C-alpha positions in Angstrom: -0.1 0.0 0.1 1.3 3.6 -0.9 2.6 6.0 1.9 1.7 9.3 2.2 4.4 11.4 4.0 4.6 15.0 4.7 8.2 16.5 5.6 10.0 19.7 6.5 13.3 21.0 4.5 14.5 24.0 2.9 15.6 24.2 -0.6 17.7 26.1 -2.3 16.0 26.8 -5.5 14.4 30.2 -5.1 15.8 30.8 -1.5 17.9 34.0 -2.5 14.6 35.5 -3.8 12.3 34.5 -0.7 14.9 35.7 1.5 15.0 39.1 0.2 11.0 39.0 0.0 10.0 37.1 3.1 6.4 38.1 2.9 6.1 35.9 0.1 4.9 32.2 0.2 5.4 30.0 -3.0 2.8 26.9 -3.4 4.2 24.2 -5.6 2.0 23.1 -8.9 4.3 21.2 -11.1 8.0 20.4 -11.7 9.2 18.4 -14.7 12.1 17.8 -16.8 12.0 19.2 -20.5 13.4 17.6 -23.5 16.1 19.4 -23.2 16.9 18.1 -19.7 16.1 21.7 -18.0 14.2 21.5 -15.1 10.7 23.6 -15.1 9.0 24.5 -12.2 5.7 25.9 -12.3 4.2 27.6 -9.1 1.9 30.0 -7.4 3.1 32.8 -5.1 1.3 34.7 -2.6 1.9 37.9 -1.0 1.3 41.8 -1.4 4.7 42.5 -2.9 4.6 40.7 -5.8 6.5 43.2 -8.2 9.3 43.1 -5.6 9.2 39.2 -5.4 9.3 39.4 -9.4 12.4 41.2 -9.4 14.0 39.1 -6.9 13.3 36.1 -9.0 15.2 37.7 -12.1 18.1 38.1 -9.7 18.1 34.7 -8.1 21.2 32.7 -8.9 19.3 29.5 -9.3 16.9 30.9 -11.7 17.9 30.7 -15.6 14.5 32.1 -17.1 11.3 33.1 -15.7 7.6 33.8 -17.0 4.3 34.9 -15.6 2.0 32.7 -16.8 -1.3 34.4 -15.3 -2.0 36.7 -12.4 -5.1 36.9 -10.2 -6.2 39.1 -7.5 -4.3 37.0 -4.4 -1.5 35.3 -6.3 0.5 34.7 -9.3 1.3 31.9 -11.6 5.2 31.5 -12.5 6.8 29.0 -14.8 10.4 29.2 -14.0 13.3 27.3 -15.5 16.2 26.6 -12.9 19.7 26.4 -13.3 21.3 23.1 -13.7 20.8 19.5 -15.1 19.1 16.3 -13.7 22.1 15.7 -11.5 21.8 18.6 -9.5 18.3 18.4 -8.2 17.0 15.9 -5.9 13.9 15.9 -7.9 15.3 13.0 -10.0 14.7 10.9 -7.3 11.0 11.4 -7.1 11.4 10.3 -11.2 13.0 7.4 -10.6 10.8 6.0 -7.6 7.2 7.2 -8.9 6.9 9.5 -5.9 4.0 12.1 -6.5 4.2 15.7 -5.1 0.8 16.2 -3.8 1.5 19.2 -2.1 4.4 21.6 -1.2 4.7 25.2 0.1 8.0 27.3 0.3 8.9 30.3 2.2 12.0 32.0 3.5 12.2 29.7 6.1 11.3 26.3 5.5 9.5 24.2 2.8 6.8 22.0 3.8 6.1 18.9 1.2 3.4 16.1 1.3 4.1 13.3 -1.1 2.5 9.6 -2.0 5.2 7.1 -2.2 4.6 3.7 -3.3 6.9 2.0 -1.2 8.6 2.7 2.0 11.9 2.3 0.2 10.7 5.0 -2.0 10.1 7.3 1.2 14.0 6.2 2.3 15.0 7.3 -1.1 13.4 10.5 -1.2 14.7 11.3 2.6 18.2 10.3 1.7 18.3 12.2 -1.4 16.6 15.4 0.3 19.5 15.2 3.4 22.1 14.9 1.1 21.1 17.9 -1.0 19.7 20.2 1.3 21.1 18.7 4.9 17.4 19.4 6.3 15.0 16.7 6.3 12.1 16.4 9.2 9.2 13.6 8.9 6.0 15.4 9.8 3.4 12.7 9.3 3.7 9.3 7.5 0.9 6.8 7.1 -0.6 4.5 4.9 -3.0 6.1 2.3 -6.7 6.0 3.5 -9.5 3.9 1.3 -10.8 7.1 -0.3 -7.2 7.2 -2.3 -6.1 10.1 -0.7 -3.5 11.2 1.9 -6.1 13.1 3.4 -10.2 12.7 3.3 -10.6 16.4 2.9 -12.1 17.7 -0.2 -10.2 20.2 -2.7 -12.7 23.0 -1.4 -12.2 22.1 2.1 -8.4 22.2 1.6 -8.4 25.5 0.1 -10.5 27.0 2.8 -8.4 25.5 5.6 -5.3 26.9 4.2 -6.9 30.0 3.0 -7.9 30.4 6.9 -4.5 29.5 8.0 -2.8 32.1 5.7 -5.4 35.2 6.6 -4.6 34.5 10.2 -8.2 32.9 11.1 -7.1 30.3 13.4 -4.7 33.0 15.5 -5.5 34.4 18.9 -7.1 37.0 18.6 -8.3 36.1 15.1 -6.6 38.7 12.4 -9.4 37.6 9.7 -13.4 36.6 9.9 -15.0 34.1 8.0 -16.4 37.2 5.6 -12.9 37.8 4.8 -12.2 34.5 3.8 -15.5 34.3 2.1 -14.3 37.4 -0.1 -10.6 35.8 -0.8 -12.6 32.7 -1.9 -15.5 34.0 -3.9 -18.1 32.0 -1.9 -20.6 33.0 0.8 -19.3 33.0 4.3 -22.1 29.5 5.0 -20.1 27.9 2.6 -16.6 28.8 4.2 -17.9 27.9 7.7 -19.1 24.6 6.6 -15.7 23.7 4.5 -13.7 24.6 7.7 -15.9 22.4 10.2 -16.1 19.5 7.9 -12.4 20.0 6.7 -11.3 20.1 10.5 -13.2 17.0 11.2 -12.0 15.1 8.4 -8.5 15.8 9.5 -9.0 14.9 13.0 -10.4 11.5 11.9 -7.2 11.0 9.4 -5.0 11.7 12.2 -5.9 11.6 15.8 -8.7 9.1 15.7 -7.1 6.9 13.2 -3.9 7.1 15.5 -5.8 6.6 18.7 -7.6 3.3 17.2 
């Protein structure tokens, strides 16, 4: 059975740009090798200083070329070609062991990645590759994939609402955002956001605390 792992590291690609504009957060969308063996990274950037981050990307030594794919009111989609070849990136081990990146978030201080590994051996290979290249790896969660076929049983809409709430500071004490603020960001009603947060939180408890305690 496949394993779903979540781990923390600190990637060097884009690190100079992220440290130059620490308010920016990067969300992984896709990463692949081209026919010319260049590594393309497609990702979303979030933050109020998007033009400063765009300038920092252009000067980042790990970036060979950068293109803005699309803009939205809250984030920007980039396609970046990274400097180096296949042997320069830990991403090669993902291809070699059929490891799927489900989610990854990067900022100036850390990278958190969630992956699906076809076996424990594949997870070990990923861990060793990340440790070797970035000298930092901490397993946050590791469990067998559930019957629903996903690492977590939250729906995409629930995950989007939970992440938006976290980013906006809804879970802070005192709260930095209201349900109305999150609803406005997502373009849905406050009732819909409330439902997604409640159901998504319940699903995460079932997937983690309830399952581990059974």
